[in-house]
KOLVEXDO-913383 format. One record per residue: x, y, z of N, C-alpha, C, CB in turn. Coordinates in steps of 0.1 Angstrom, whole numbers, padded with zeros to 4 digits, always signed. Glycine has a CB too. Example, Ala and Ser with C-alpha at 12.3 -4.5 7.8 and 13.67 -1.06 7.14 Angstrom:
% residues 2
+0132-0057+0078+0123-0045+0078+0132-0033+0078+0113-0045+0090/+0128-0022+0071+0137-0011+0071+0129+0000+0079+0141-0006+0057/
% end
This chain:
% residues 236
+0584+1119-1971+0582+1106-1975+0589+1097-1965+0588+1103-1990/+0583+1087-1960+0589+1079-1950+0593+1066-1956+0579+1076-1938/+0606+1062-1953+0612+1049-1959+0612+1039-1948+0626+1051-1965/+0607+1028-1949+0607+1017-1939+0620+1009-1939+0595+1007-1942/+0626+1008-1927+0639+1002-1926+0638+0987-1921+0648+1009-1916/+0626+0983-1918+0624+0969-1912+0628+0958-1922+0610+0967-1908/+0625+0959-1935+0630+0948-1944+0645+0947-1945+0623+0949-1958/+0651+0959-1945+0666+0959-1946+0672+0952-1934+0671+0973-1948/+0667+0956-1922+0673+0950-1910+0670+0936-1909+0666+0957-1897/+0659+0931-1914+0656+0917-1913+0665+0909-1923+0642+0914-1917/+0668+0915-1934+0677+0909-1943+0691+0908-1938+0676+0916-1957/+0695+0919-1931+0709+0919-1926+0710+0908-1915+0712+0932-1920/+0701+0906-1907+0701+0895-1896+0701+0881-1903+0689+0896-1887/+0695+0880-1914+0695+0867-1921+0708+0864-1926+0684+0866-1931/+0716+0874-1931+0729+0871-1936+0739+0869-1925+0733+0884-1945/+0738+0875-1914+0747+0873-1903+0746+0860-1896+0746+0885-1892/+0735+0854-1895+0733+0842-1887+0740+0830-1893+0718+0839-1887/+0740+0828-1906+0749+0817-1912+0763+0819-1909+0746+0815-1926/+0767+0832-1910+0781+0835-1907+0786+0831-1893+0785+0850-1910/+0777+0835-1883+0781+0832-1869+0780+0817-1867+0771+0838-1860/+0771+0810-1874+0771+0795-1872+0783+0789-1878+0758+0790-1879/+0788+0794-1890+0800+0787-1895+0812+0790-1887+0802+0793-1909/+0813+0802-1882+0825+0805-1873+0824+0796-1860+0825+0819-1868/+0812+0794-1854+0811+0785-1843+0815+0771-1846+0797+0786-1837/+0810+0766-1858+0814+0752-1861+0828+0750-1863+0806+0748-1874/+0835+0760-1870+0849+0759-1872+0857+0759-1858+0854+0771-1881/+0852+0767-1849+0859+0768-1836+0858+0755-1829+0853+0779-1828/+0846+0749-1829+0844+0737-1821+0851+0725-1828+0829+0733-1820/+0852+0725-1842+0859+0715-1849+0874+0716-1846+0856+0715-1864/+0879+0728-1846+0894+0729-1843+0897+0725-1829+0898+0743-1845/+0888+0728-1819+0890+0723-1806+0890+0708-1804+0880+0730-1796/+0880+0702-1811+0880+0687-1810+0891+0681-1817+0867+0682-1816/+0896+0687-1828+0908+0681-1835+0920+0683-1826+0910+0688-1849/+0921+0693-1819+0933+0696-1810+0933+0686-1799+0933+0710-1805/+0922+0683-1793+0921+0674-1782+0925+0660-1786+0907+0674-1776/+0921+0655-1799+0924+0642-1803+0938+0640-1809+0914+0637-1812/+0946+0650-1809+0960+0649-1814+0968+0640-1805+0967+0663-1816/+0977+0632-1811+0986+0623-1802+0995+0632-1794+0994+0614-1811/+0999+0627-1782+1007+0635-1773+1021+0637-1779+1009+0628-1759/+1027+0648-1777+1040+0650-1783+1051+0641-1777+1045+0665-1781/+1061+0638-1784+1071+0629-1780+1083+0637-1775+1076+0619-1792/+1088+0634-1762+1099+0641-1756+1111+0632-1756+1095+0645-1742/+1122+0637-1762+1135+0630-1762+1144+0635-1751+1142+0631-1776/+1148+0626-1742+1157+0630-1730+1168+0620-1730+1149+0630-1717/+1181+0624-1732+1192+0616-1731+1192+0604-1739+1194+0611-1717/+1187+0605-1752+1187+0593-1761+1175+0584-1759+1199+0585-1759/+1166+0587-1748+1154+0579-1746+1142+0587-1751+1153+0575-1731/+1133+0580-1756+1120+0585-1761+1109+0583-1751+1117+0580-1775/+1103+0594-1746+1093+0593-1736+1081+0601-1741+1097+0598-1722/+1069+0595-1739+1056+0602-1743+1052+0611-1732+1045+0591-1746/+1049+0623-1736+1044+0633-1726+1030+0637-1730+1053+0646-1726/+1021+0634-1721+1007+0636-1723+1002+0647-1714+0998+0623-1722/+0996+0657-1719+0991+0668-1711+0976+0668-1713+0997+0682-1716/+0969+0668-1702+0955+0668-1702+0950+0682-1699+0948+0658-1692/+0937+0684-1703+0931+0697-1701+0930+0700-1686+0918+0698-1707/+0929+0690-1678+0927+0693-1664+0940+0698-1658+0924+0680-1656/+0952+0694-1664+0965+0699-1659+0967+0713-1663+0976+0690-1663/+0961+0717-1674+0963+0731-1679+0956+0741-1670+0959+0733-1693/+0945+0736-1664+0938+0745-1656+0945+0746-1642+0923+0740-1654/+0946+0759-1638+0953+0761-1625+0944+0756-1614+0957+0776-1624/+0949+0749-1604+0941+0745-1593+0936+0757-1585+0949+0735-1584/+0925+0755-1579+0919+0766-1571+0929+0769-1560+0905+0763-1566/+0931+0782-1558+0940+0786-1547+0932+0786-1534+0945+0801-1550/+0939+0780-1524+0933+0779-1511+0935+0792-1504+0940+0767-1503/+0926+0796-1497+0927+0809-1489+0938+0807-1479+0914+0813-1482/+0948+0816-1480+0959+0816-1470+0955+0824-1458+0972+0821-1477/+0957+0818-1447+0954+0824-1434+0967+0830-1429+0947+0815-1424/+0968+0843-1429+0980+0849-1424+0979+0850-1409+0982+0864-1430/+0990+0846-1402+0990+0846-1387+0990+0860-1382+1001+0839-1381/+0981+0863-1374+0980+0877-1368+0989+0877-1355+0966+0880-1364/+0992+0889-1351+1000+0890-1339+0994+0885-1327+1004+0905-1337/+0981+0886-1326+0974+0882-1314+0973+0867-1313+0961+0888-1312/+0972+0861-1325+0969+0846-1325+0982+0839-1321+0965+0841-1339/+0980+0829-1312+0991+0821-1307+0990+0807-1312+0991+0821-1292/+1001+0801-1317+1000+0787-1322+0995+0778-1311+1013+0783-1327/+0988+0767-1315+0983+0757-1305+0995+0751-1298+0974+0747-1311/+0994+0748-1285+1005+0742-1278+1007+0728-1283+1002+0741-1263/+1020+0725-1284+1024+0711-1289+1021+0701-1278+1038+0710-1293/+1015+0690-1282+1011+0679-1273+1023+0670-1271+0999+0671-1277/+1029+0669-1260+1041+0661-1257+1036+0650-1248+1052+0669-1250/+1038+0638-1252+1035+0626-1244+1048+0621-1237+1029+0615-1253/+1047+0620-1225+1058+0616-1217+1056+0601-1212+1061+0625-1204/+1067+0595-1212+1066+0581-1207+1065+0580-1192+1079+0573-1212/+1056+0570-1188+1055+0570-1173+1067+0566-1166+1044+0560-1170/+1077+0560-1173+1089+0555-1166+1098+0567-1162+1097+0546-1175/+1097+0579-1169+1105+0590-1166+1101+0597-1153+1105+0600-1177/+1087+0597-1151+1082+0604-1139+1075+0594-1130+1073+0616-1142/+1080+0590-1119+1072+0580-1110+1059+0586-1105+1081+0576-1098/+1050+0578-1103+1037+0583-1098+1038+0589-1085+1027+0571-1098/+1027+0597-1081+1027+0604-1069+1026+0594-1057+1015+0614-1068/+1019+0583-1059+1017+0573-1048+1031+0568-1044+1009+0562-1052/+1040+0565-1053+1053+0560-1049+1061+0570-1041+1061+0556-1062/+1059+0584-1045+1066+0594-1037+1061+0594-1023+1065+0607-1043/+1048+0593-1021+1042+0593-1008+1047+0581-1000+1027+0594-1008/+1047+0570-1007+1052+0558-1000+1066+0560-0995+1050+0546-1009/+1074+0566-1003+1088+0568-1000+1089+0577-0987+1096+0575-1011/+1081+0588-0986+1081+0596-0974+1077+0588-0962+1072+0608-0976/+1067+0579-0964+1063+0571-0952+1074+0563-0947+1051+0563-0955/+1081+0557-0956+1093+0548-0952+1103+0556-0945+1099+0541-0964/+1106+0569-0950+1116+0577-0943+1111+0581-0929+1119+0589-0952/+1098+0583-0927+1094+0586-0914+1095+0575-0904+1079+0591-0914/+1094+0563-0909+1094+0551-0900+1109+0547-0898+1087+0540-0906/+1118+0553-0904+1132+0549-0903+1137+0552-0889+1141+0556-0913/+1142+0542-0882+1147+0543-0868+1162+0542-0869+1141+0533-0859/+1168+0552-0863+1183+0552-0863+1187+0545-0850+1189+0567-0863/+1194+0535-0852+1199+0527-0840+1210+0535-0833+1205+0514-0844/+1210+0535-0819+1220+0543-0812+1234+0536-0814+1217+0543-0797/+1244+0545-0814+1257+0539-0816+1261+0530-0805+1267+0551-0816/+1267+0519-0810+1271+0509-0800+1284+0513-0793+1273+0495-0808/+1284+0511-0780+1296+0515-0772+1303+0502-0769+1292+0523-0760/+1315+0501-0772+1323+0490-0769+1328+0491-0754+1335+0489-0778/+1324+0481-0746+1329+0482-0732+1344+0482-0731+1323+0471-0723/+1348+0490-0721+1363+0491-0719+1368+0477-0714+1366+0502-0709/+1379+0473-0717+1385+0461-0712+1387+0461-0697+1398+0458-0719/+1383+0450-0691+1384+0449-0676+1397+0443-0673+1372+0441-0670/+1404+0449-0663+1417+0443-0659+1415+0429-0654+1424+0451-0648/+1426+0421-0655+1425+0407-0651+1423+0406-0636+1438+0400-0654/+1428+0415-0628+1425+0414-0614+1411+0415-0610+1433+0425-0607/+1403+0424-0618+1389+0425-0615+1381+0413-0619+1383+0438-0622/+1385+0407-0631+1379+0395-0635+1381+0384-0625+1385+0391-0649/+1392+0383-0620+1395+0372-0610+1386+0374-0598+1410+0372-0606/+1385+0387-0593+1377+0390-0581+1362+0387-0584+1379+0405-0577/+1357+0391-0596+1343+0388-0599+1340+0374-0600+1339+0395-0613/+1350+0366-0605+1347+0351-0605+1348+0345-0591+1358+0344-0614/+1356+0351-0582+1357+0345-0569+1346+0350-0560+1370+0349-0563/+1339+0361-0563+1329+0367-0554+1317+0358-0553+1325+0380-0559/+1311+0352-0563+1300+0343-0561+1303+0331-0553+1294+0339-0574/+1315+0326-0554+1318+0314-0546+1319+0316-0532+1331+0308-0552/+1321+0329-0527+1323+0331-0513+1310+0328-0504+1326+0346-0511/+1298+0331-0509+1286+0327-0500+1284+0313-0499+1274+0334-0506/+1289+0305-0509+1286+0290-0509+1295+0284-0499+1288+0284-0522/+1306+0290-0495+1315+0283-0485+1309+0282-0472+1328+0291-0484/+1303+0293-0466+1297+0291-0453+1285+0280-0454+1291+0304-0448/+1278+0281-0465+1267+0271-0466+1272+0257-0467+1258+0274-0479/+1282+0255-0475+1288+0241-0475+1294+0237-0462+1299+0240-0486/+1300+0247-0455+1306+0243-0443+1296+0240-0432+1316+0255-0438/+1284+0248-0432+1274+0246-0423+1267+0232-0425+1263+0257-0423/+1265+0229-0438+1259+0216-0441+1268+0205-0436+1256+0214-0456/+1281+0206-0439+1291+0196-0435+1291+0195-0420+1304+0199-0441/+1290+0207-0413+1291+0207-0399+1279+0200-0393+1293+0221-0394/+1267+0203-0398+1255+0197-0393+1255+0182-0395+1242+0203-0399/+1261+0177-0406+1262+0162-0408+1271+0156-0398+1267+0160-0422/+1282+0163-0395+1291+0157-0385+1285+0157-0371+1304+0166-0385/+1278+0167-0367+1272+0167-0354+1261+0157-0353+1267+0182-0351/+1253+0156-0364+1242+0146-0364+1247+0132-0363+1233+0147-0377/+1258+0129-0369+1264+0116-0368+1269+0113-0354+1276+0114-0378/+1275+0124-0348+1279+0122-0334+1268+0120-0324+1287+0134-0329/+1256+0127-0327+1244+0125-0318+1239+0111-0320+1234+0135-0322/+1239+0105-0332+1233+0092-0334+1242+0081-0326+1232+0088-0349/+1255+0084-0326+1264+0074-0319+1261+0075-0304+1278+0078-0322/+1259+0087-0299+1257+0089-0285+1243+0083-0281+1258+0103-0280/+1233+0085-0290+1219+0081-0287+1219+0065-0287+1210+0086-0298/+1227+0059-0295+1227+0044-0296+1231+0038-0282+1236+0039-0307/+1239+0045-0275+1244+0040-0262+1233+0043-0251+1257+0046-0258/+1225+0053-0254+1215+0057-0244+1200+0053-0248+1215+0072-0242/+1199+0046-0259+1186+0042-0264+1179+0032-0255+1187+0038-0278/+1166+0034-0253+1158+0024-0245+1144+0022-0252+1155+0030-0231/+1141+0009-0255+1128+0005-0261+1119+0000-0250+1130-0006-0272/+1108+0007-0247+1100+0003-0235+1095-0012-0237+1088+0012-0234/+1094-0019-0225+1090-0033-0226+1076-0035-0230+1092-0040-0212/+1067-0026-0225+1053-0027-0229+1051-0025-0244+1045-0017-0221/+1058-0016-0249+1057-0013-0264+1062-0025-0272+1065+0000-0268/+1072-0032-0267+1077-0043-0275+1066-0055-0273+1090-0048-0270/+1060-0056-0262+1051-0066-0260+1038-0065-0268+1047-0067-0245/+1034-0052-0270+1022-0049-0278+1025-0047-0293+1015-0037-0272/+1038-0047-0296+1042-0046-0310+1041-0032-0315+1034-0055-0318/+1043-0022-0306+1042-0008-0311+1055-0004-0318+1039+0001-0299/+1054+0002-0329+1065+0007-0336+1062+0021-0341+1069-0003-0349/+1073+0028-0345+1070+0042-0350+1083+0050-0351+1061+0049-0341/+1082+0062-0356+1093+0071-0358+1090+0085-0351+1097+0073-0373/+1099+0090-0343+1097+0102-0336+1107+0112-0341+1098+0100-0320/+1103+0125-0345+1112+0135-0349+1114+0145-0338+1107+0142-0362/+1127+0146-0334+1130+0156-0323+1138+0167-0329+1139+0148-0312/+1137+0179-0322+1145+0191-0325+1153+0195-0313+1136+0202-0331/+1165+0201-0315+1173+0205-0304+1182+0216-0309+1181+0193-0299/+1190+0222-0300+1199+0233-0303+1213+0228-0296+1195+0247-0298/+1223+0229-0305+1236+0226-0300+1243+0240-0297+1245+0217-0310/+1247+0242-0285+1253+0255-0281+1268+0255-0286+1252+0258-0266/+1274+0267-0284+1288+0268-0289+1297+0260-0280+1292+0283-0288/+1294+0257-0268+1302+0249-0259+1299+0234-0260+1301+0253-0245/+1289+0230-0269+1286+0216-0271+1274+0211-0263+1298+0208-0268/+1268+0220-0255+1257+0216-0247+1244+0215-0256+1254+0226-0236/+1236+0204-0253+1224+0202-0261+1212+0207-0253+1222+0186-0263/+1204+0217-0259+1193+0223-0252+1181+0224-0262+1197+0237-0248/+1170+0229-0257+1157+0232-0264+1152+0219-0271+1160+0243-0274/+1151+0208-0264+1146+0196-0270+1130+0197-0271+1149+0184-0261/+1126+0192-0283+1111+0193-0286+1108+0181-0295+1107+0206-0293/+1095+0177-0294+1089+0166-0303+1082+0173-0314+1079+0157-0295/+1088+0172-0326+1082+0179-0338+1072+0170-0345+1093+0182-0348/+1074+0157-0344+1065+0147-0351+1064+0135-0342+1070+0143-0365/+1051+0131-0339+1049+0120-0330+1049+0107-0337+1036+0122-0322/+1051+0096-0330+1051+0082-0336+1037+0077-0336+1060+0073-0329/+1028+0083-0329+1014+0078-0327+1013+0070-0314+1011+0068-0338/+1023+0069-0307+1023+0062-0294+1031+0071-0284+1029+0048-0294/+1023+0076-0274+1029+0085-0264+1041+0078-0256+1019+0089-0254/+1040+0065-0254+1051+0058-0247+1064+0059-0255+1047+0044-0245/+1063+0057-0268+1075+0058-0276+1081+0072-0277+1072+0052-0291/+1072+0082-0278+1076+0096-0279+1084+0100-0266+1064+0106-0281/+1078+0096-0254+1085+0100-0242+1098+0093-0240+1076+0097-0230/+1099+0080-0245+1111+0072-0244+1122+0078-0253+1109+0058-0247/+1119+0083-0265+1128+0089-0274+1134+0102-0268+1122+0092-0287/+1125+0110-0262+1129+0123-0257+1138+0121-0244+1117+0132-0253/+1135+0111-0236+1142+0108-0224+1156+0103-0228+1135+0099-0215/+1157+0094-0238+1170+0089-0242+1179+0100-0248+1168+0077-0252/+1174+0109-0255+1182+0120-0261+1187+0129-0251+1174+0128-0272/+1179+0132-0241+1184+0142-0230+1195+0136-0222+1172+0146-0221/+1196+0122-0222+1207+0116-0214+1221+0120-0220+1205+0101-0213/+1221+0123-0233+1234+0126-0239+1240+0138-0232+1232+0129-0254/+1232+0149-0230+1237+0161-0223+1246+0170-0231+1245+0156-0211/+1257+0165-0236+1267+0174-0242+1276+0166-0252+1276+0181-0231/+1280+0174-0262+1290+0168-0272+1303+0176-0272+1283+0169-0287/+1313+0171-0266+1325+0179-0264+1332+0182-0278+1335+0171-0256/+1331+0173-0288+1337+0176-0301+1330+0187-0308+1337+0164-0309/+1317+0190-0305+1309+0200-0312+1315+0214-0308+1295+0199-0308/+1320+0216-0296+1326+0228-0292+1338+0232-0301+1331+0228-0278/+1346+0223-0306+1357+0225-0315+1352+0229-0329+1366+0213-0315/+1341+0223-0333+1336+0226-0346+1328+0239-0348+1327+0214-0351/+1320+0242-0337+1312+0254-0338+1319+0267-0336+1300+0253-0328/+1330+0267-0329+1338+0279-0326+1329+0291-0320+1345+0285-0339/+1321+0287-0310+1313+0296-0303+1299+0299-0309+1320+0309-0302/+1296+0293-0320+1283+0295-0326+1274+0284-0322+1284+0295-0342/+1260+0286-0323+1250+0276-0320+1244+0271-0333+1239+0282-0311/+1239+0259-0332+1233+0252-0344+1221+0245-0340+1244+0243-0350/+1210+0247-0348+1197+0240-0346+1197+0228-0355+1185+0249-0349/+1192+0216-0349+1192+0203-0356+1179+0196-0354+1204+0195-0352/+1177+0186-0363+1166+0177-0362+1172+0163-0361+1156+0178-0374/+1166+0155-0351+1171+0142-0349+1160+0132-0349+1179+0141-0335/+1159+0123-0359+1149+0113-0360+1153+0101-0351+1147+0108-0375/+1143+0095-0344+1145+0083-0335+1134+0073-0340+1143+0087-0320/+1139+0061-0344+1130+0051-0349+1130+0039-0340+1135+0046-0363/+1117+0033-0338+1115+0021-0330+1110+0010-0339+1104+0024-0318/+1119+0000-0341+1115-0012-0350+1118-0025-0342+1124-0011-0363/+1109-0034-0344+1110-0047-0338+1116-0057-0348+1097-0052-0332/+1125-0065-0345+1131-0075-0353+1125-0088-0351+1147-0075-0352/+1123-0096-0361+1117-0109-0360+1127-0118-0353+1113-0115-0374/+1121-0127-0343+1129-0137-0336+1135-0131-0324+1139-0142-0344/
% end
């Protein structure tokens, strides 16, 4: 005889479903009542503070994966920023080397040794020595020229024909005064433009012949001179 178990099983499931539904409603109602309860009051040091705990705080935050450093891994190098003032630029260093290359060391100055007074006196007197013969020769030529003009005045002759025709002019003569005072080497350096006047000037100068005082002044030396002779007519 076969007994069917299907009606019994179906009846059992119908009885269990209301039970499960009631348990679920009680659980959800208790959870909702617990969430709407007022926060507990915390008393600290005589003060009353409200402490509210939310569900989010009860849940543990997700743990972040921790990366354990391995032996091979090296930490990233720290970036250090340096101020430009601490390290001068390369251009300034090159410029400094250029300046050092162009530096010229001046030679040491040597102080001249003091010169004795006797040498200073000799050095001051030395330049004056050549001027003495020059001054004496100029003075001597002036003295002899003055003596020649005095002698020529006594021997001077103005040709009659030149005076009649009104010829005038200046003749430049050259001569040498020997050491004994004799006058030699007469020449006409510059003509007056009239041959008659030139010949008369040369003839009058040769009449002088000799200057005795020149022998005392020359002391055996000879002297070359220039002697101008002028022919001028006076009115009246």
